[in-house]
C-alpha positions as CSV (number, residue, x, y, z in Angstrom):
1,M,87.4,74.7,220.1
2,C,90.7,75.9,218.7
3,A,90.1,79.5,219.8
4,I,89.4,78.3,223.3
5,R,92.5,76.1,223.3
6,K,94.6,79.1,222.1
7,R,93.4,81.0,225.2
8,G,95.0,78.4,227.3
9,V,91.9,76.6,228.3
10,V,92.4,72.8,228.3
11,S,90.2,71.4,225.6
12,A,89.4,68.3,223.6
13,V,87.2,67.7,220.6
14,I,85.1,64.7,220.0
15,C,85.0,63.5,216.4
16,T,84.2,60.4,214.4
17,E,86.9,58.3,212.7
18,T,85.8,59.7,209.3
19,F,86.6,63.2,210.4
20,Q,89.8,62.6,212.4
21,K,92.1,63.7,209.6
22,L,90.0,66.9,209.1
23,A,90.2,67.6,212.8
24,N,93.9,67.1,212.8
25,N,94.3,69.4,209.8
26,Q,92.0,72.1,211.3
27,A,93.8,72.1,214.6
28,R,97.1,72.5,212.8
29,V,95.8,75.3,210.5
30,F,94.3,77.1,213.5
31,G,97.6,76.9,215.5
32,V,96.8,74.2,218.0
33,P,98.2,71.0,216.6
34,D,98.2,69.5,220.1
35,L,94.5,69.8,220.5
36,H,93.3,66.6,222.1
37,K,90.9,64.5,220.0
38,I,88.6,61.8,221.3
39,V,87.7,59.6,218.4
40,I,84.5,57.6,218.1
41,P,83.1,55.3,215.4
42,H,81.3,56.9,212.5
43,P,78.5,57.8,212.0
44,L,76.9,59.8,214.9
45,G,74.3,61.7,213.0
46,G,71.0,60.0,212.3
47,L,71.5,57.3,214.9
48,V,68.7,56.1,217.1
49,R,69.0,56.8,220.9
50,D,70.5,53.4,221.8
51,R,73.3,53.8,219.2
52,V,74.1,57.3,220.5
53,L,74.3,55.8,224.0
54,E,76.8,53.3,222.7
55,R,78.9,56.1,221.4
56,A,78.7,57.8,224.8
57,E,79.9,54.6,226.5
58,I,83.0,54.9,224.2
59,V,83.5,58.6,224.9
60,V,83.2,58.7,228.7
61,P,86.2,56.4,229.5
62,K,88.3,58.3,226.9
63,L,87.3,61.6,228.4
64,M,88.0,60.4,231.9
65,A,91.4,59.1,230.9
66,F,92.2,62.6,229.4
67,I,91.1,64.3,232.6
68,D,93.1,61.8,234.7
69,E,96.2,62.5,232.6
70,L,95.8,66.2,233.0
71,T,95.4,65.8,236.8
72,A,98.5,63.6,237.0
73,N,100.5,66.0,234.9
74,N,99.4,69.0,237.0
75,S,99.8,67.4,240.4
76,G,102.5,69.1,242.3
77,K,102.6,72.2,240.1
78,G,102.5,75.3,242.1
79,A,103.4,73.6,245.3
80,A,105.9,75.4,247.5
């Protein structure tokens, strides 16, 4: 994800609370400290389908808010 972000592609990474510090450190080390993180409860691995769906219900609104923020920040850019 860091390589994609460094190319200028707007990106976000989804991680669990347990790995948030690692995600922050990795983003910093790889030169993209501003990489957006969407944090969900831990764990994700090993969960039954219903629990994974619960995590998705947490992610989707956060992802939509991120997209809305990008859209709001970019509206009007490039206008003559």
